[in-house]
All heavy atoms as an XYZ file, in Angstrom:
683
protein
N     130.862    122.125     80.920
C     130.090    122.234     82.145
C     128.881    121.289     82.058
O     128.248    121.162     81.024
C     129.640    123.681     82.346
C     128.778    123.855     83.567
S     128.239    125.549     83.772
C     129.260    125.990     85.141
N     128.556    120.647     83.150
C     127.434    119.712     83.201
C     126.105    120.463     83.145
O     125.978    121.574     83.657
C     127.497    118.889     84.477
N     125.110    119.851     82.500
C     123.765    120.436     82.461
C     123.035    120.036     83.735
O     123.013    118.865     84.107
C     122.996    119.957     81.246
C     121.549    120.436     81.266
C     121.012    120.677     79.904
C     119.557    121.017     79.896
N     119.162    122.265     80.459
N     122.435    120.979     84.384
C     121.671    120.733     85.609
C     120.191    120.755     85.250
O     119.728    121.662     84.555
C     121.988    121.805     86.677
C     121.150    121.578     87.919
C     123.473    121.778     87.021
N     119.458    119.760     85.713
C     118.031    119.677     85.447
C     117.255    120.026     86.709
O     117.649    119.668     87.822
C     117.648    118.258     84.987
C     118.221    117.916     83.647
C     119.431    117.267     83.536
C     117.530    118.243     82.488
C     119.965    116.964     82.303
C     118.047    117.938     81.241
C     119.276    117.298     81.148
N     116.146    120.724     86.534
C     115.291    121.149     87.632
C     113.884    120.606     87.419
O     113.576    120.061     86.353
C     115.263    122.687     87.711
C     116.627    123.272     87.989
C     117.446    123.679     86.943
C     117.096    123.398     89.286
C     118.711    124.205     87.195
C     118.356    123.922     89.546
C     119.158    124.319     88.493
O     120.397    124.826     88.745
N     113.017    120.740     88.426
C     111.647    120.236     88.325
C     110.944    120.722     87.062
O     110.224    119.969     86.419
C     110.821    120.635     89.546
C     111.073    119.736     90.733
O     111.763    118.704     90.583
O     110.569    120.051     91.821
N     111.151    121.973     86.697
C     110.464    122.518     85.527
C     110.969    121.879     84.218
O     110.331    122.015     83.182
C     110.576    124.044     85.452
C     111.986    124.556     85.308
C     112.653    124.900     86.619
O     112.257    124.424     87.684
N     113.683    125.736     86.562
N     112.085    121.158     84.272
C     112.623    120.486     83.090
C     112.037    119.095     82.899
O     112.305    118.439     81.898
C     114.146    120.351     83.207
C     114.838    121.688     83.314
O     114.422    122.627     82.598
O     115.792    121.799     84.108
N     111.247    118.647     83.851
C     110.740    117.276     83.858
C     109.249    117.250     83.548
O     108.491    118.089     84.025
C     110.980    116.631     85.249
C     110.407    115.229     85.306
C     112.456    116.626     85.571
N     108.838    116.273     82.765
C     107.413    116.050     82.515
C     106.926    115.020     83.541
O     106.986    113.816     83.311
C     107.186    115.538     81.092
C     105.729    115.273     80.802
O     104.859    115.499     81.644
N     105.447    114.793     79.608
N     106.454    115.504     84.699
C     106.018    114.632     85.786
C     104.804    113.795     85.409
O     104.553    112.746     86.006
C     105.711    115.446     87.046
C     106.959    115.899     87.731
C     107.466    117.149     87.744
C     107.878    115.091     88.472
N     108.648    117.190     88.449
C     108.922    115.940     88.908
C     107.927    113.740     88.799
C     109.991    115.472     89.662
C     108.988    113.281     89.552
C     110.006    114.131     89.975
N     104.022    114.218     84.437
C     102.826    113.472     84.035
C     103.171    112.058     83.580
O     102.379    111.141     83.747
C     102.069    114.223     82.944
C     101.449    115.520     83.424
C     100.545    115.343     84.642
O      99.700    114.430     84.647
O     100.688    116.120     85.600
N     104.346    111.877     83.015
C     104.765    110.554     82.561
C     104.834    109.587     83.737
O     104.386    108.447     83.652
C     106.125    110.631     81.839
C     106.653    109.254     81.505
C     106.005    111.480     80.583
N     105.388    110.025     84.868
C     105.501    109.150     86.038
C     104.229    109.097     86.865
O     103.969    108.096     87.527
C     106.659    109.608     86.933
C     108.054    109.287     86.434
C     109.092    109.859     87.378
C     108.251    107.798     86.284
N     103.432    110.145     86.837
C     102.228    110.171     87.673
C     101.207    109.118     87.252
O     100.336    108.771     88.016
C     101.611    111.564     87.672
C     102.413    112.543     88.488
C     101.759    113.896     88.561
C     102.596    114.834     89.395
N     102.036    116.174     89.461
N     101.332    108.621     86.054
C     100.398    107.584     85.586
C     100.936    106.176     85.834
O     100.297    105.202     85.470
C     100.125    107.778     84.095
C      99.378    109.058     83.778
C      99.009    109.119     82.318
N     100.185    109.062     81.463
C     100.685    110.103     80.802
N     100.114    111.276     80.894
N     101.762    109.967     80.056
N     102.115    106.073     86.432
C     102.759    104.771     86.620
C     103.193    104.577     88.061
O     103.453    105.531     88.781
C     103.983    104.675     85.706
C     103.626    104.744     84.253
C     104.842    104.672     83.397
C     104.397    104.709     81.941
N     105.406    105.169     81.049
N     103.291    103.309     88.448
C     103.804    102.985     89.781
C     105.310    102.773     89.678
O     105.797    102.135     88.745
C     103.146    101.730     90.326
C     103.583    101.409     91.751
C     102.807    100.261     92.326
C     101.428    100.787     92.670
N     100.650     99.900     93.514
N     106.045    103.309     90.650
C     107.489    103.166     90.692
C     107.859    102.373     91.936
O     107.412    102.690     93.039
C     108.176    104.552     90.720
C     109.681    104.403     90.880
C     107.843    105.333     89.456
N     108.668    101.342     91.753
C     109.160    100.545     92.879
C     110.557    101.029     93.248
O     111.434    101.123     92.394
C     109.205     99.064     92.514
N     110.740    101.346     94.503
C     112.057    101.686     95.029
C     112.489    100.502     95.876
O     111.822    100.150     96.857
C     112.020    102.974     95.884
C     111.536    104.158     95.053
C     113.393    103.242     96.492
C     112.447    104.536     93.892
N     113.579     99.874     95.465
C     114.051     98.683     96.164
C     115.124     99.108     97.157
O     116.201     99.550     96.773
C     114.622     97.639     95.173
C     113.633     97.404     94.014
C     114.965     96.347     95.907
C     112.231     97.024     94.446
N     114.795     99.000     98.412
C     115.680     99.426     99.480
C     115.143    100.691    100.126
O     114.521    101.520     99.465
N     115.359    100.843    101.413
C     114.877    102.016    102.132
C     115.943    102.506    103.103
O     115.687    102.849    104.235
C     113.565    101.699    102.858
C     112.782    102.936    103.222
C     112.147    103.687    102.255
C     112.696    103.365    104.537
C     111.431    104.831    102.581
C     111.979    104.501    104.878
C     111.355    105.221    103.899
O     110.642    106.353    104.221
N     117.195    102.526    102.602
C     118.291    103.070    103.395
C     118.402    104.562    103.134
O     117.421    105.223    102.781
N     119.596    105.102    103.241
C     119.774    106.545    103.076
C     119.399    107.014    101.677
O     118.848    108.105    101.512
C     121.213    106.944    103.405
O     122.103    106.310    102.517
N     119.660    106.226    100.656
C     119.288    106.604     99.294
C     117.838    106.246     98.977
O     117.109    107.051     98.411
C     120.199    105.923     98.287
C     121.623    106.391     98.335
C     122.473    105.632     97.347
O     122.019    105.224     96.289
N     123.727    105.426     97.704
N     117.444    105.036     99.323
C     116.107    104.567     98.991
C     115.007    105.412     99.603
O     114.021    105.744     98.942
N     115.171    105.785    100.864
C     114.113    106.574    101.490
C     114.036    107.961    100.860
O     112.949    108.506    100.671
C     114.262    106.625    103.014
C     115.021    107.769    103.566
N     116.384    107.773    103.672
C     114.587    108.967    104.011
C     116.766    108.932    104.178
N     115.702    109.678    104.390
N     115.184    108.534    100.495
C     115.174    109.852     99.855
C     114.475    109.794     98.500
O     113.636    110.641     98.181
C     116.606    110.365     99.693
N     114.784    108.782     97.707
C     114.134    108.636     96.401
C     112.637    108.414     96.558
O     111.824    109.043     95.877
C     114.740    107.471     95.617
C     116.120    107.727     95.121
N     116.445    108.754     94.269
C     117.277    107.067     95.356
C     117.736    108.716     93.995
N     118.263    107.706     94.658
N     112.273    107.492     97.446
C     110.859    107.157     97.622
C     110.046    108.360     98.096
O     108.963    108.645     97.566
C     110.719    105.997     98.612
N     110.557    109.079     99.081
C     109.813    110.226     99.611
C     109.750    111.382     98.609
O     108.708    112.036     98.486
C     110.424    110.687    100.931
C     110.272    109.694    102.088
C     110.998    110.196    103.319
C     108.810    109.425    102.389
N     110.823    111.632     97.882
C     110.792    112.683     96.864
C     109.774    112.375     95.784
O     109.013    113.250     95.366
C     112.177    112.889     96.241
C     113.099    113.671     97.136
O     112.667    114.480     97.937
N     114.393    113.442     96.989
N     109.746    111.133     95.328
C     108.766    110.759     94.311
C     107.347    110.865     94.849
O     106.449    111.386     94.187
C     109.043    109.343     93.800
C     110.268    109.203     92.908
C     110.614    107.732     92.703
C     110.036    109.894     91.574
N     107.130    110.367     96.073
C     105.793    110.433     96.680
C     105.333    111.883     96.808
O     104.194    112.218     96.477
C     105.801    109.754     98.043
C     104.460    109.784     98.761
C     104.571    109.088    100.111
C     103.251    109.067    100.809
N     103.042    110.191    101.688
N     106.214    112.747     97.280
C     105.871    114.159     97.445
C     105.617    114.852     96.108
O     104.944    115.873     96.057
C     106.976    114.879     98.219
C     107.031    114.464     99.674
C     108.259    114.972    100.409
O     109.058    115.745     99.829
O     108.433    114.577    101.571
N     106.130    114.270     95.032
C     105.904    114.820     93.691
C     104.649    114.235     93.050
O     104.365    114.515     91.895
C     107.120    114.536     92.806
O     108.248    115.219     93.307
N     103.928    113.385     93.788
C     102.673    112.841     93.289
C     102.782    111.510     92.576
O     101.828    111.059     91.958
N     103.925    110.867     92.665
C     104.128    109.575     92.014
C     103.663    108.456     92.946
O     103.851    108.522     94.159
C     105.618    109.383     91.642
C     105.873    108.014     91.035
C     106.063    110.486     90.683
N     103.047    107.423     92.381
C     102.610    106.244     93.135
C     103.838    105.376     93.390
O     104.412    104.813     92.453
C     101.554    105.483     92.330
C     100.944    104.329     93.094
O     101.176    104.202     94.311
O     100.217    103.543     92.453
N     104.261    105.269     94.639
C     105.507    104.579     94.997
C     105.209    103.366     95.867
O     104.378    103.418     96.770
C     106.451    105.533     95.777
C     107.719    104.812     96.208
C     106.785    106.754     94.943
N     105.910    102.278     95.584
C     105.893    101.107     96.450
C     107.350    100.801     96.793
O     108.231    100.911     95.938
C     105.202     99.887     95.784
C     105.885     99.470     94.499
C     105.107     98.718     96.752
N     107.607    100.460     98.049
C     108.958    100.132     98.492
C     109.083     98.614     98.574
O     108.245     97.946     99.192
C     109.260    100.775     99.870
C     110.622    100.334    100.384
C     109.186    102.294     99.766
N     110.117     98.089     97.964
C     110.387     96.649     98.017
C     111.499     96.356     98.998
O     112.585     96.925     98.889
N     111.204     95.496     99.962
C     112.182     95.129    100.987
C     112.171     93.620    101.211
O     111.153     92.961    101.000
C     111.865     95.832    102.308
C     111.918     97.359    102.300
C     111.346     97.910    103.599
C     113.337     97.838    102.088
N     113.288     93.093    101.682
C     113.320     91.675    102.013
C     112.529     91.432    103.292
O     112.371     92.341    104.117
C     114.758     91.159    102.139
C     115.564     91.771    103.265
C     115.539     91.224    104.549
C     116.348     92.893    103.049
C     116.271     91.776    105.579
C     117.088     93.448    104.079
C     117.041     92.888    105.340
O     117.769     93.444    106.364
N     112.002     90.227    103.430
C     111.230     89.901    104.632
C     112.105     90.065    105.864
O     113.239     89.628    105.893
C     110.698     88.471    104.555
C     109.542     88.333    103.629
C     108.847     86.994    103.818
C     107.634     87.006    102.936
N     106.630     86.080    103.336
N     111.558     90.724    106.853
C     112.283     90.941    108.094
C     113.120     92.209    108.111
O     113.835     92.461    109.076
N     113.027     93.017    107.053
C     113.801     94.262    106.993
C     113.387     95.197    108.122
O     112.205     95.408    108.376
C     113.583     94.961    105.649
O     114.154     96.248    105.675
N     114.368     95.782    108.773
C     114.094     96.727    109.852
C     113.587     98.068    109.320
O     113.074     98.889    110.089
C     115.348     96.943    110.704
C     115.828     95.697    111.384
N     115.095     95.040    112.356
C     116.947     94.965    111.215
C     115.748     93.980    112.763
N     116.875     93.898    112.084
N     113.718     98.288    108.019
C     113.287     99.548    107.409
C     111.794     99.571    107.088
O     111.245    100.636    106.807
C     114.064     99.785    106.111
O     115.437     99.852    106.373
N     111.137     98.425    107.119
C     109.732     98.341    106.713
C     108.844     99.254    107.552
O     107.997     99.971    107.012
C     109.238     96.899    106.791
N     109.026     99.265    108.843
C     108.177    100.081    109.714
C     108.375    101.572    109.437
O     107.419    102.342    109.408
C     108.448     99.774    111.189
C     107.501    100.452    112.139
C     106.030    100.104    111.905
O     105.729     98.983    111.459
O     105.165    100.974    112.164
N     109.611    101.987    109.204
C     109.889    103.407    108.901
C     109.216    103.816    107.593
O     108.656    104.909    107.491
C     111.388    103.641    108.823
N     109.252    102.934    106.603
C     108.615    103.241    105.309
C     107.104    103.348    105.479
O     106.478    104.255    104.927
C     108.971    102.166    104.283
N     106.520    102.442    106.241
C     105.068    102.494    106.475
C     104.682    103.771    107.236
O     103.681    104.408    106.920
C     104.612    101.259    107.243
C     104.572    100.014    106.399
C     103.921     98.847    107.136
N     104.112     97.625    106.381
C     105.082     96.736    106.613
N     105.934     96.904    107.614
N     105.195     95.664    105.862
N     105.473    104.133    108.229
C     105.195    105.358    108.993
C     105.276    106.602    108.112
O     104.625    107.601    108.382
C     106.157    105.489    110.175
C     105.811    104.590    111.330
C     106.751    104.819    112.502
C     106.376    103.912    113.653
N     107.284    104.070    114.799
N     106.058    106.525    107.041
C     106.174    107.639    106.099
C     105.028    107.638    105.087
O     104.980    108.495    104.214
C     107.513    107.567    105.374
N     104.111    106.660    105.230
C     102.951    106.611    104.348
C     103.178    105.868    103.054
O     102.404    106.016    102.099
N     104.207    105.046    103.012
C     104.521    104.301    101.796
C     104.016    102.861    101.893
O     103.980    102.277    102.970
C     106.034    104.287    101.572
C     106.650    105.654    101.289
C     108.142    105.623    101.528
C     106.326    106.084     99.872
N     103.652    102.326    100.763
C     103.277    100.919    100.669
C     104.552    100.089    100.665
O     105.511    100.429     99.969
C     102.503    100.689     99.370
O     102.282     99.322     99.153
N     104.594     99.018    101.450
C     105.771     98.159    101.535
C     105.393     96.743    101.142
O     104.412     96.188    101.651
C     106.365     98.162    102.964
C     107.554     97.222    103.053
C     106.762     99.574    103.372
N     106.154     96.168    100.235
C     105.930     94.793     99.785
C     107.271     94.102     99.655
O     108.311     94.735     99.781
C     105.195     94.804     98.451
C     103.838     95.481     98.563
C     102.960     95.145     97.416
C     101.583     95.780     97.708
N     100.649     95.478     96.690
N     107.223     92.798     99.375
C     108.480     92.108     99.099
C     109.034     92.665     97.792
O     108.308     93.279     96.998
C     108.278     90.591     98.956
O     107.475     90.337     97.801
C     107.652     89.982    100.202
N     110.301     92.425     97.557
C     110.928     92.941     96.343
C     110.234     92.399     95.101
O     109.904     93.153     94.184
C     112.436     92.602     96.320
C     113.063     92.983     94.996
C     113.140     93.302     97.475
N     109.968     91.110     95.073
C     109.333     90.526     93.882
C     107.925     91.075     93.667
O     107.524     91.345     92.530
C     109.318     88.995     93.963
O     108.643     88.555     95.109
N     107.169     91.286     94.732
C     105.824     91.860     94.594
C     105.889     93.308     94.100
O     105.118     93.701     93.224
C     105.087     91.825     95.941
C     104.709     90.446     96.408
C     104.214     90.428     97.852
O     104.581     91.331     98.647
O     103.455     89.505     98.170
N     106.803     94.083     94.656
C     106.916     95.491     94.269
C     107.306     95.631     92.803
O     106.711     96.413     92.060
C     107.943     96.189     95.162
N     108.280     94.862     92.366
C     108.744     94.937     90.977
C     107.654     94.457     90.026
O     107.464     95.036     88.949
C     110.044     94.134     90.797
C     110.419     93.993     89.325
C     111.180     94.792     91.563
N     106.919     93.426     90.410
C     105.877     92.873     89.538
C     104.759     93.880     89.267
O     104.191     93.893     88.172
C     105.301     91.599     90.156
N     104.450     94.738     90.218
C     103.334     95.668     90.018
C     103.770     97.051     89.532
O     102.946     97.888     89.234
C     102.499     95.800     91.287
C     103.174     96.468     92.442
C     102.284     96.514     93.676
O     101.714     95.473     94.057
O     102.174     97.593     94.258
N     105.064     97.285     89.437
C     105.563     98.608     89.044
C     105.923     98.671     87.564
O     106.347     97.685     86.970
C     106.787     98.954     89.879
N     105.742     99.856     86.994
C     106.152    100.095     85.613
C     107.644    100.411     85.548
O     108.304    100.136     84.553
C     105.347    101.245     85.024
N     108.176    101.006     86.608
C     109.597    101.365     86.687
C     110.121    100.936     88.049
O     109.399    101.009     89.032
C     109.789    102.880     86.548
C     109.314    103.460     85.251
C     110.221    103.082     84.094
O     111.430    103.052     84.227
N     109.623    102.779     82.965
N     111.380    100.507     88.078
C     111.999    100.106     89.342
C     113.378    100.734     89.460
O     114.069    100.910     88.465
C     112.147     98.583     89.419
O     110.898     97.959     89.331
N     113.753    101.045     90.690
C     115.095    101.543     90.975
C     115.627    100.787     92.174
O     114.968    100.723     93.214
C     115.067    103.041     91.267
N     116.800    100.190     92.025
C     117.389     99.429     93.122
C     118.429    100.297     93.817
O     119.478    100.587     93.256
C     118.016     98.141     92.618
C     118.440     97.225     93.716
S     118.731     95.580     93.076
C     119.196     94.740     94.556
N     118.101    100.745     95.006
C     118.997    101.605     95.780
C     119.143    101.064     97.199
O     118.941    101.765     98.172
C     118.488    103.063     95.787
C     118.695    103.711     94.442
C     117.032    103.142     96.181
N     119.505     99.774     97.305
C     119.511     99.153     98.627
C     120.717     99.533     99.472
O     121.760     99.887     98.964
C     119.561     97.667     98.309
C     120.356     97.607     97.056
C     119.926     98.829     96.278
N     120.497     99.442    100.726
C     121.599     99.449    101.671
C     121.528     98.156    102.454
O     122.042     98.070    103.551
C     121.504    100.646    102.599
C     121.902    101.905    101.881
C     122.475    102.905    102.824
O     121.759    103.696    103.384
N     123.774    102.872    102.980
N     120.869     97.174    101.847
C     120.806     95.878    102.492
C     122.148     95.183    102.308
O     122.869     95.446    101.353
C     119.682     95.033    101.886
O     119.893     94.853    100.506
N     122.473     94.302    103.226
C     123.742     93.591    103.131
C     123.826     92.799    101.822
O     122.827     92.242    101.347
C     123.709     92.641    104.324
C     122.719     93.224    105.259
C     121.721     93.934    104.406
N     125.001     92.777    101.211
C     125.188     92.089     99.931
C     124.654     90.659     99.972
O     124.042     90.196     99.021
C     126.664     92.062     99.544
C     127.186     93.421     99.156
O     126.364     94.324     98.898
O     128.417     93.583     99.108
N     124.902     89.962    101.063
C     124.502     88.554    101.137
C     122.996     88.374    101.156
O     122.484     87.289    100.903
C     125.141     87.853    102.341
C     124.659     88.340    103.689
C     125.432     89.542    104.245
O     126.221     90.143    103.515
O     125.220     89.859    105.416
N     122.223     89.424    101.437
C     120.758     89.328    101.457
C     120.132     89.785    100.136
O     118.983     89.487     99.877
C     120.179     90.138    102.603
C     120.515     89.557    103.946
C     119.691     90.177    105.030
C     120.003     89.473    106.337
N     119.079     89.822    107.376
N     120.873     90.505     99.292
C     120.305     91.043     98.079
C     119.808     89.958     97.126
O     118.755     90.072     96.545
C     121.287     91.974     97.378
C     121.453     93.266     98.125
C     122.398     94.224     97.443
O     122.607     94.131     96.234
N     122.958     95.134     98.193
N     120.563     88.887     96.962
C     120.148     87.808     96.057
C     118.844     87.175     96.527
O     117.996     86.807     95.720
C     121.246     86.751     95.949
N     118.647     87.064     97.834
C     117.434     86.456     98.376
C     116.218     87.340     98.151
O     115.086     86.882     98.220
C     117.609     86.174     99.872
N     116.428     88.628     97.881
C     115.322     89.566     97.658
C     114.663     89.326     96.308
O     113.521     89.701     96.103
C     115.817     91.005     97.709
S     116.373     91.538     99.316
N     115.398     88.787     95.367
C     114.901     88.680     93.988
C     114.079     87.466     93.717
O     113.803     86.624     94.366
C     116.074     88.714     93.011
C     116.953     89.959     93.178
C     118.154     89.871     92.268
C     116.176     91.233     92.889
């Protein structure tokens, strides 16, 4: 049987001292970014220029930067894009 982890199993202090970049703000990216933000983690969302998701992320109270800027300032990054494959390379 798989082990299930819950909030009480996590040491949130480790992440609360670091910035986390979430690359992409689609169905997965927005869920990750908002969950981390609500848990007290400093989150920045990395999106390609002209992304239609940027305004939604800003309205949710998240900082939005280009992918390279977000990754450069973050201690941890997670790439969960729903951006088109042909645009992903241009994000880096």
